[in-house]
C-alpha positions, 0 to 999 in steps of 0.5 A, a space after each residue: 656541344 657539337 651541332 651541325 649548321 643544318 639546324 637539327 633539333 636535338 634535345 639538350 639531353 640527347 646522347 650521340 647516339 640519338 637522331 632526334 625527331 625534327 619539326 621544321 617550325 620557325 620557332 621551337 620550344 627550346 625558343 620559348 624556353 629561352 625567354 621569347 614573348 609574343 610580338 608586341 609584348 615589349 622587348 625581350 632577350 631573344 633566345 640567347 640564355 643558357 647553353 645558347 648564350 654560352 655557345 655564342 660567347 664561345 664563338 665570339 672568343 674563339 673566333 676573335 682569336 682566329 684572326 692572328 692564326 689566319 694571318 700567321 698561316 697565309 704568311 707561309 702556306 697558300 691560302 686555298 690549300 691552307 683553308 681547305 685542309 683545315 676543314 678537311 682535317 677537322 671534319 674527318 676527325 669529328 666524323 671519325 669520333 661520331 661514328 666511333 660512338 655509334 652514330 650513323 651517316 644520314 639515311 635520306 638524300 635531303 640531309 646529305 644535299 643540305 649539309 653539302 649546300 651549307 658546307 659550300 656557302 659557309 666554308 667554301 664561299 664564306 671562310 675561304 674567301 676571307 682567307 684569300 683576301 687577307 693576302 691583299 687587305 690590312 687587317 683593319 680594312 678586312 674586319 670592316 667587311 667581315 663585320 658586314 656579316 651581321 647586316 647581311 644576316 639581318 637582311 637575308 633573314 628578313 626577306 627570305 620566307 620563314 624568318 624567326 624574327 622581324 627587322 625592327 627600327 631597334 634592330 636596324 639602329 643597333 646593327 648601325 651602331 655596331 658597325 660604326 663602333 667597329 669602324 671607330 675601333 679599327 681606325 679605318 678611314 673612308 679614303 683607306 677603305 675606297 683605295 684599298 686593293 679591289 681584290 680584298 674588298 670584293 672577295 670580302 663582300 662576297 664572303 660575307 654574303 655567302 656565310 650569311 645566306 648559308 646561315 640563313 638556309 641552314 636555319 630554314 632547313 632543319 634535318 634529321 641527320 646526327 648533328 655531329 655527323 652533319 657538321 663533319 659532312 659540312 666541313 669535308 664538303 666545304 673544305 674539300 671544295 676549297 682544297 680542289 681549287 688550291 690544287 687546280 691553281 698549282 698551289 701544291 708546289 708551294 706547299 711547304 709545311 713549317 712549324 708555324 704553319 702546322 701551329 696555325 692549322 692545329 689551332 684552327 682545327 681545334 678551336 676555330 673549327 671543331 669548337 668554334 664552328 660547332 658552338 656557332 651552329 648550336 647558337 644558330 639552331 636556338 636563336 634567330 640568325 640576326 641575333 647570332 650574326 652579331 658575333 661578327 661585332 664582337 670578334 674584332 673587340 676580343 682580337 684587340 684585347 688579345 693584342 693588348 694582353 698578349 702582344 702589349 698592343 697599345 689601346 687609347 681612349 678611342 679603343 674603349 669608346 669603340 668597345 663601348 659602342 659595339 657591346 652596347 649595340 649587341 646588348 641592344 639588339 639582344 633585347 630589341 629582337 622580337 619573335 613574331 607569330 607566337 601568340 600567348 596561347 602558344 607560350 602557355 601551351 608550350 609551358 603546360 606540355 613540359 
């Protein structure tokens, strides 16, 4: 299901023609259905069941496979135009499909504003800086900074009012375990990180923080806009802004579309943007940003497994230990996260009104 990062609350059975009614409560009935229990009721799965869980797994797999496509793309195409046009194409395609099937553009100015802000934070600030940084940073070093998305997201979700979950010691322990597992997986030493070209780490840190802040903002500001149109507008705004930066920097003179570049763009448009981005926003709508942000830990695992299966890259005992640490951390966080502010009466009321 394609869903906007604005957090539009659409019924799972709603058609593309339906614009849902929004109730901007911190925890909706879908979260209660997914198995959330009142704070203090012990460990519980934090909303990732059924369709949200499938969407989360889609993000883990598809975005884990985009590392290679991005590396191929920046090797033959200028980075900002490459990143910007990828999202522009995906946004235009998705918008065309949505409008052809009867959806309409947003009627409220606040919905346009929210879509624009989310698109700028996630796609302009988040994704574009990652693409730019990969020119100067080895993939292993880059992945260390990219996985800090999980830490940043937990931080912003905890400090920005209206959060859907608390930052307990269990969640913090799981986040740190996942980060340690990623460091072990990529084999990056502290010396390598400290001596990396500073342009890469700085850009990657800004990208991770921007992506995380935009995700939490989207969770806090649901809209009444069609989720499909909302997602398309985010990609058009975010991609357009990045493409303008590329034009301003004179990248058009270096733009020579080769079969490798075209293949990278096509893969990222379909699997990274339309499917992956939509699955991410769907999962974000149904679960805490802290929980959804753990996809960043799983992506390097998928990348390593694909390298082993497709490119016959070697794996060692250290690789399997690191994978066990990462996956164990993700499962631990899933069961450790609690949704506060829901009393037993609220759960009973939601169940009675089904």
